[in-house]
C-alpha positions as CSV (number, residue, x, y, z in Angstrom):
1,X,-10.5,0.6,-32.7
2,X,-7.1,1.9,-33.4
3,X,-4.1,-0.3,-34.5
4,X,-0.2,0.9,-33.9
5,X,0.1,0.0,-38.0
6,X,-2.7,2.0,-39.0
7,X,-1.7,5.5,-37.5
8,X,2.8,5.1,-37.3
9,X,4.6,4.7,-40.6
10,X,7.8,2.6,-39.9
11,X,10.0,4.3,-42.6
12,X,9.0,7.8,-40.8
13,X,10.3,6.7,-37.6
14,X,13.0,5.4,-39.1
15,X,14.2,8.4,-41.2
16,X,13.5,10.2,-37.9
17,X,15.6,8.3,-35.9
18,X,18.9,8.2,-38.1
19,X,18.5,12.1,-37.6
20,X,18.9,11.5,-33.8
21,X,21.6,13.5,-32.3
22,X,22.8,10.6,-29.8
23,X,22.6,8.0,-33.4
24,X,26.1,6.8,-33.7
25,X,28.1,3.6,-34.6
26,X,28.8,3.1,-31.1
27,X,25.0,3.6,-29.5
28,X,23.5,0.5,-27.5
29,X,21.0,-0.8,-29.5
30,X,18.6,-1.1,-26.4
31,X,19.3,2.6,-25.7
32,X,18.7,2.7,-29.9
33,X,15.0,0.4,-29.4
34,X,14.3,2.9,-26.9
35,X,14.8,6.1,-28.7
36,X,13.0,4.6,-31.9
37,X,10.1,3.7,-29.7
38,X,9.3,7.2,-28.1
39,X,9.5,8.5,-32.0
40,X,7.2,5.8,-32.7
41,X,4.8,7.2,-29.5
42,X,5.2,11.0,-30.9
43,X,4.3,9.7,-34.2
44,X,1.3,8.1,-32.9
45,X,-0.1,10.6,-30.6
46,X,0.6,13.5,-33.3
47,X,-1.5,11.8,-35.5
48,X,-4.0,11.1,-33.2
49,X,-4.1,14.7,-32.0
50,X,-4.5,15.9,-35.4
51,X,-7.2,14.2,-36.1
52,X,-9.5,14.8,-33.4
53,X,-8.2,18.6,-33.3
54,X,-9.6,18.7,-37.1
55,X,-13.1,17.2,-35.7
56,X,-13.7,19.5,-32.8
57,X,-12.8,22.7,-34.9
58,X,-15.4,21.4,-37.4
59,X,-18.3,20.6,-34.8
60,X,-17.2,24.0,-33.0
61,X,-18.1,25.9,-36.2
62,X,-20.8,24.5,-36.7
63,X,-22.4,25.2,-32.8
64,X,-21.3,28.5,-33.8
65,X,-23.4,28.8,-37.2
66,X,-26.4,27.2,-34.9
67,X,-26.0,29.4,-31.6
68,X,-24.2,32.2,-32.5
69,X,-20.8,33.1,-30.2
70,X,-20.5,32.8,-26.6
71,X,-19.9,36.7,-25.6
72,X,-23.6,37.1,-27.7
73,X,-25.6,34.3,-25.1
74,X,-25.9,36.7,-22.5
75,X,-27.8,35.2,-19.4
76,X,-28.1,32.2,-21.4
77,X,-24.2,31.6,-21.2
78,X,-24.9,28.0,-19.1
79,X,-26.7,26.3,-21.4
80,X,-24.7,27.4,-24.8
81,X,-21.7,25.9,-22.7
82,X,-24.1,23.2,-21.9
83,X,-24.5,22.4,-25.6
84,X,-21.2,23.6,-26.8
85,X,-20.3,20.2,-24.1
86,X,-22.8,17.9,-26.2
87,X,-21.1,18.6,-28.9
88,X,-17.7,17.5,-27.6
89,X,-19.1,14.2,-26.3
90,X,-20.5,13.3,-29.7
91,X,-17.1,13.9,-31.1
92,X,-15.5,11.8,-29.1
93,X,-18.2,9.0,-28.8
94,X,-17.0,6.9,-31.7
95,X,-13.5,6.7,-29.7
96,X,-15.3,5.7,-26.2
97,X,-14.0,2.3,-26.8
98,X,-10.4,3.5,-27.0
99,X,-10.4,5.4,-23.8
100,X,-11.0,4.7,-20.2
101,X,-14.8,6.3,-18.8
102,X,-12.9,8.3,-16.4
103,X,-10.8,10.2,-19.4
104,X,-14.1,10.5,-21.2
105,X,-15.9,11.5,-18.4
106,X,-13.7,14.4,-17.4
107,X,-12.9,15.1,-21.0
108,X,-16.8,16.2,-22.3
109,X,-18.0,18.2,-19.6
110,X,-16.5,21.9,-19.1
111,X,-14.9,22.1,-22.2
112,X,-14.1,25.8,-22.5
113,X,-13.3,25.5,-26.4
114,X,-14.5,29.0,-26.4
115,X,-11.2,30.0,-24.6
116,X,-8.3,32.0,-26.4
117,X,-4.9,31.8,-24.1
118,X,-2.5,34.5,-24.6
119,X,0.2,32.1,-25.3
120,X,0.9,28.3,-25.8
121,X,-1.7,25.6,-27.3
122,X,-5.6,26.4,-27.6
123,X,-8.4,24.4,-25.9
124,X,-8.9,22.2,-29.0
125,X,-5.0,21.4,-28.9
126,X,-4.9,20.9,-25.6
127,X,-7.9,18.3,-25.4
128,X,-6.8,16.5,-29.0
129,X,-3.2,15.9,-27.2
130,X,-4.4,15.1,-23.9
131,X,-6.6,12.4,-26.4
132,X,-4.2,11.2,-28.6
133,X,-2.0,10.5,-24.9
134,X,-5.0,8.2,-23.3
135,X,-5.2,6.4,-26.2
136,X,-1.4,5.8,-26.6
137,X,-1.4,4.6,-23.1
138,X,-4.4,2.4,-23.7
139,X,-3.1,0.9,-26.7
140,X,0.5,-0.1,-24.8
141,X,-0.8,-2.0,-22.4
142,X,-2.5,-5.0,-22.4
143,X,-4.5,-7.6,-20.3
144,X,-3.1,-11.2,-20.0
145,X,-3.6,-14.1,-17.1
146,X,-1.1,-12.9,-14.2
147,X,0.4,-15.8,-11.7
148,X,-2.7,-16.8,-10.3
149,X,-4.8,-17.1,-13.4
150,X,-6.3,-13.6,-12.9
151,X,-6.1,-10.9,-15.5
152,X,-3.7,-8.6,-14.9
153,X,-2.9,-5.0,-17.0
154,X,0.8,-5.3,-18.3
155,X,2.4,-2.9,-20.6
156,X,4.4,-3.8,-23.7
157,X,7.7,-4.1,-24.1
158,X,9.7,-2.0,-26.2
159,X,10.2,-4.9,-28.9
160,X,6.8,-5.5,-28.8
161,X,5.5,-2.1,-29.6
162,X,8.5,-1.8,-32.5
163,X,7.4,-4.9,-33.5
164,X,3.3,-3.8,-33.8
165,X,4.5,-1.5,-36.5
166,X,6.9,-3.6,-38.3
167,X,10.1,-2.8,-36.6
168,X,12.5,-5.2,-35.1
169,X,15.9,-4.7,-33.4
170,X,17.7,-6.1,-36.7
171,X,16.4,-3.1,-38.2
172,X,17.7,-0.7,-35.8
173,X,21.3,-2.5,-35.5
174,X,21.7,-2.4,-39.1
175,X,21.0,1.9,-39.0
176,X,23.1,2.3,-36.4
177,X,26.0,0.1,-38.5
178,X,25.7,2.6,-41.1
179,X,26.5,5.9,-39.0
180,X,29.6,7.1,-37.8
181,X,31.4,7.5,-34.7
182,X,29.8,10.7,-34.1
183,X,27.7,12.9,-35.8
184,X,27.1,16.3,-35.8
185,X,23.6,16.7,-35.1
186,X,22.2,19.9,-33.5
187,X,19.5,19.9,-31.0
188,X,15.9,19.9,-32.8
189,X,13.6,22.7,-31.2
190,X,10.7,22.9,-32.9
191,X,8.7,24.4,-30.3
192,X,9.0,28.0,-28.6
193,X,9.8,27.4,-24.8
194,X,6.3,29.3,-24.1
195,X,4.3,26.4,-26.2
196,X,6.0,23.2,-24.4
197,X,5.0,24.7,-20.6
198,X,1.9,25.5,-21.5
199,X,1.1,21.9,-23.5
200,X,2.6,19.9,-20.0
201,X,1.1,21.8,-17.9
202,X,-2.3,20.9,-19.6
203,X,-1.5,17.2,-19.8
204,X,-0.3,17.8,-16.1
205,X,-3.7,19.2,-14.6
206,X,-6.0,17.1,-17.1
207,X,-4.2,13.6,-16.0
208,X,-4.9,14.8,-12.3
209,X,-1.1,14.0,-11.4
210,X,0.3,15.3,-8.3
211,X,2.9,17.4,-7.6
212,X,5.8,14.5,-6.8
213,X,5.1,12.5,-9.5
214,X,5.3,15.3,-11.8
215,X,8.8,16.4,-10.5
216,X,10.3,12.9,-10.9
217,X,9.5,12.9,-14.4
218,X,10.4,16.1,-15.0
219,X,13.9,15.2,-13.4
220,X,14.0,12.1,-15.7
221,X,13.1,14.6,-18.6
222,X,15.8,16.7,-18.1
223,X,18.8,14.3,-17.8
224,X,21.6,14.2,-19.5
225,X,20.9,10.3,-20.5
226,X,18.5,10.5,-23.3
227,X,16.7,7.1,-22.8
228,X,15.9,8.6,-19.5
229,X,15.0,12.1,-20.8
230,X,12.8,9.6,-23.0
231,X,10.7,7.8,-20.3
232,X,10.5,10.8,-18.4
233,X,9.4,13.3,-21.4
234,X,6.6,10.4,-22.7
235,X,5.2,10.1,-19.5
236,X,4.1,14.1,-19.7
237,X,2.4,13.8,-22.8
238,X,5.6,15.6,-24.4
239,X,8.4,14.4,-27.1
240,X,12.4,14.3,-27.2
241,X,11.9,17.8,-28.9
242,X,9.9,18.9,-26.0
243,X,12.8,17.1,-23.7
244,X,15.5,19.0,-25.4
245,X,13.7,22.6,-25.1
246,X,13.3,21.4,-21.2
247,X,17.1,20.6,-21.2
248,X,18.9,23.8,-23.0
249,X,16.3,26.1,-20.1
250,X,17.2,24.5,-17.1
251,X,21.1,23.7,-18.0
252,X,22.3,26.2,-20.7
253,X,20.1,29.5,-19.2
254,X,19.3,28.9,-15.5
255,X,20.7,25.9,-13.9
256,X,17.3,25.3,-12.0
257,X,16.1,22.3,-10.9
258,X,12.9,19.7,-11.5
259,X,11.2,21.4,-8.6
260,X,11.7,24.9,-10.3
261,X,11.0,23.7,-14.0
262,X,7.6,22.5,-12.0
263,X,6.5,25.7,-10.5
264,X,7.7,27.4,-14.3
265,X,5.1,25.3,-15.8
266,X,2.4,24.8,-13.6
267,X,2.6,28.3,-11.7
268,X,3.9,30.7,-14.0
269,X,6.9,31.4,-12.0
270,X,9.8,33.3,-14.3
271,X,13.4,33.0,-13.3
272,X,16.1,34.9,-13.2
273,X,19.2,34.0,-15.3
274,X,22.6,34.3,-12.9
275,X,24.5,37.9,-13.6
276,X,27.8,38.2,-13.8
277,X,28.3,41.9,-11.8
278,X,32.1,41.4,-10.7
279,X,31.5,40.3,-7.3
280,X,34.2,38.9,-4.7
281,X,32.7,35.3,-5.9
282,X,33.7,36.1,-9.4
283,X,37.1,37.6,-8.3
284,X,37.6,34.3,-6.3
285,X,36.8,32.2,-9.2
286,X,39.3,33.7,-11.5
287,X,42.4,33.5,-8.9
288,X,41.4,29.6,-8.4
289,X,41.5,29.8,-12.5
290,X,44.9,31.4,-12.7
291,X,46.1,29.0,-9.6
292,X,44.8,25.7,-11.9
293,X,47.0,27.6,-14.8
294,X,50.1,27.8,-12.6
295,X,49.7,24.5,-11.5
296,X,49.4,23.1,-15.3
297,X,52.5,24.6,-16.0
298,X,54.1,23.1,-13.2
299,X,52.7,19.4,-13.8
300,X,50.4,19.7,-11.2
301,X,46.8,19.1,-13.0
302,X,43.5,19.0,-10.4
303,X,42.1,16.0,-10.5
304,X,39.6,15.6,-13.5
305,X,35.7,16.1,-12.6
306,X,33.2,13.6,-13.9
307,X,30.8,15.9,-16.2
308,X,27.9,13.6,-15.3
309,X,28.3,14.8,-11.2
310,X,28.6,18.4,-12.3
311,X,25.1,18.0,-14.0
312,X,24.0,16.2,-11.1
313,X,25.1,17.8,-7.5
314,X,22.9,20.8,-7.8
315,X,19.9,19.4,-9.0
316,X,19.4,16.2,-7.5
317,X,21.5,16.5,-4.3
318,X,19.6,16.1,-0.5
319,X,16.2,14.6,-2.3
320,X,13.6,13.5,-0.6
321,X,13.1,9.6,-1.6
322,X,9.9,9.9,-4.1
323,X,6.8,8.3,-4.0
324,X,7.0,5.4,-6.2
325,X,10.6,5.5,-7.0
326,X,12.7,2.7,-7.1
327,X,14.6,2.6,-3.5
328,X,18.0,3.6,-3.9
329,X,18.9,0.7,-1.1
330,X,17.7,-1.4,-3.3
331,X,20.1,-0.4,-6.7
332,X,22.4,-0.6,-3.9
333,X,21.6,-4.7,-2.8
334,X,22.2,-5.3,-6.8
335,X,25.1,-3.9,-7.2
336,X,26.5,-5.7,-4.5
337,X,25.2,-9.1,-4.3
338,X,24.1,-9.3,-8.2
339,X,26.4,-11.4,-10.7
340,X,25.0,-8.9,-13.3
341,X,27.2,-6.6,-14.5
342,X,26.3,-2.9,-14.4
343,X,26.1,-2.4,-18.2
344,X,24.0,-5.1,-18.2
345,X,21.6,-4.1,-15.9
346,X,21.7,-0.4,-17.5
347,X,21.0,-1.8,-21.0
348,X,18.0,-3.8,-19.5
349,X,16.8,-0.6,-18.2
350,X,17.4,1.3,-21.2
351,X,20.3,3.8,-19.5
352,X,23.7,4.1,-19.6
353,X,25.8,2.2,-17.3
354,X,27.1,5.2,-15.6
355,X,23.2,6.4,-15.6
356,X,22.5,3.4,-13.7
357,X,25.4,3.7,-10.9
358,X,23.8,7.3,-10.3
359,X,20.8,5.4,-9.2
360,X,22.6,3.3,-6.6
361,X,23.3,6.9,-5.4
362,X,20.2,8.3,-6.3
363,X,21.0,10.6,-8.2
364,X,18.5,10.6,-10.0
365,X,15.8,8.6,-8.6
366,X,14.3,5.9,-11.1
367,X,10.3,6.2,-11.8
368,X,10.2,2.9,-13.4
369,X,7.6,2.0,-16.3
370,X,6.1,-1.2,-16.1
371,X,8.7,-2.7,-18.4
372,X,11.5,-1.5,-16.1
373,X,9.8,-2.7,-13.0
374,X,9.4,-6.2,-14.5
375,X,12.8,-6.4,-16.4
376,X,14.0,-5.7,-13.2
377,X,12.2,-7.9,-11.2
378,X,12.4,-11.0,-13.7
379,X,16.3,-10.9,-13.4
380,X,16.5,-10.9,-9.6
381,X,13.1,-13.7,-9.5
382,X,15.7,-15.3,-12.1
383,X,18.4,-15.4,-9.7
384,X,16.7,-15.9,-6.6
385,X,15.5,-19.4,-8.5
386,X,18.8,-20.4,-9.1
387,X,20.4,-20.2,-5.4
388,X,17.0,-21.3,-4.1
389,X,18.1,-24.9,-6.1
390,X,21.4,-24.4,-5.3
391,X,20.3,-24.4,-1.6
392,X,18.1,-27.2,-1.5
393,X,20.2,-28.9,-3.3
394,X,23.0,-28.7,-0.9
395,X,21.0,-28.8,2.1
396,X,19.2,-32.0,0.7
397,X,22.6,-34.2,0.2
398,X,24.0,-36.4,3.0
399,X,27.6,-35.8,4.4
400,X,30.5,-37.9,4.0
401,X,29.7,-41.1,5.8
402,X,33.7,-40.8,6.7
403,X,33.3,-38.0,8.0
404,X,33.3,-37.7,12.0
405,X,29.2,-37.4,11.4
406,X,26.8,-39.0,9.3
407,X,24.1,-36.4,10.3
408,X,23.1,-34.5,7.7
409,X,23.0,-30.9,9.6
410,X,20.6,-28.3,7.6
411,X,21.9,-24.7,7.2
412,X,21.9,-22.8,10.2
413,X,22.9,-25.2,12.5
414,X,21.4,-28.7,14.3
415,X,17.3,-27.8,15.2
């Protein structure tokens, strides 16, 4: 039905890539490929959404010409709405094989295209964005033979997704090498915060996503690590611009956490910015600043604080384990017993070394994609196979006959 190469322009993806504020000559190519993948997703979903939105608007206009406005239907409004749903079904019918039966069944019933919200995207745009996210999900998940010969659904890896649109790792590495060490690229916010929250609310509601899962993805979306933020926001149907808008909102303005942000998006809650009113706490902070300045003059600088810990402390301390997240203990065991370096595991997950270390502290918790989960399992399985083989060889080796006993003793002592 759809192919990534038909709906994504690789030249436009690479142009957008070099404009990203994280792309410098020091960028890890693995993270760079993750960024490029998210740009591919953004472009694919925008193309799909625009295509369907135009069709929906044209079909709706023709329906009004034939049946009049909803407000004029009077007692026959139920039939008017049912007729509109039939029109929407005809719009999506050519794409039936590109979406799941569940999505199709939910999306062509009670469409309410006639309703006009006061803010944010209207029903046409929301439905089109939902369609685009559904098609993208199906494009990057394929059937393949499992270990026992049964078919299983797996998510395409980032290299395979990029390859499908004509981009390979060497393209990303070449662009990274051309960039200076630092680039003054400002945050791009193409949409106001109200529109971002409306789009995310629509996606969460239409996908049937529960609050714990949504909060977990929002935690990732507002993380300072761009790779993690891209992963989180994409699973909420958003783009990197949406993630930047959310990060600006929660960190620069209100310092709220992901749970607060969920309430803002889904329930329309409001959060007041903290105001400085000359309180005793403000005076205490001023005294502490003066003491720090005096200590600096005396050559006794206070110990530095890791900025990452400052950003994560309020938002992620004392969090209950999230359903679907990789247990913190698993990351701790990997760091303690695996011979793979922290930076290599981080690169494998598409995040920085520090972010991986933070996972072992539960700040934040990782809601893994299929690709991330499979990468970790493959790494652990490879090490396990090697250890098992070494164990087998040693256990089956006969002891030196010149020793006190020629009896081979299995691991764990005599049986």
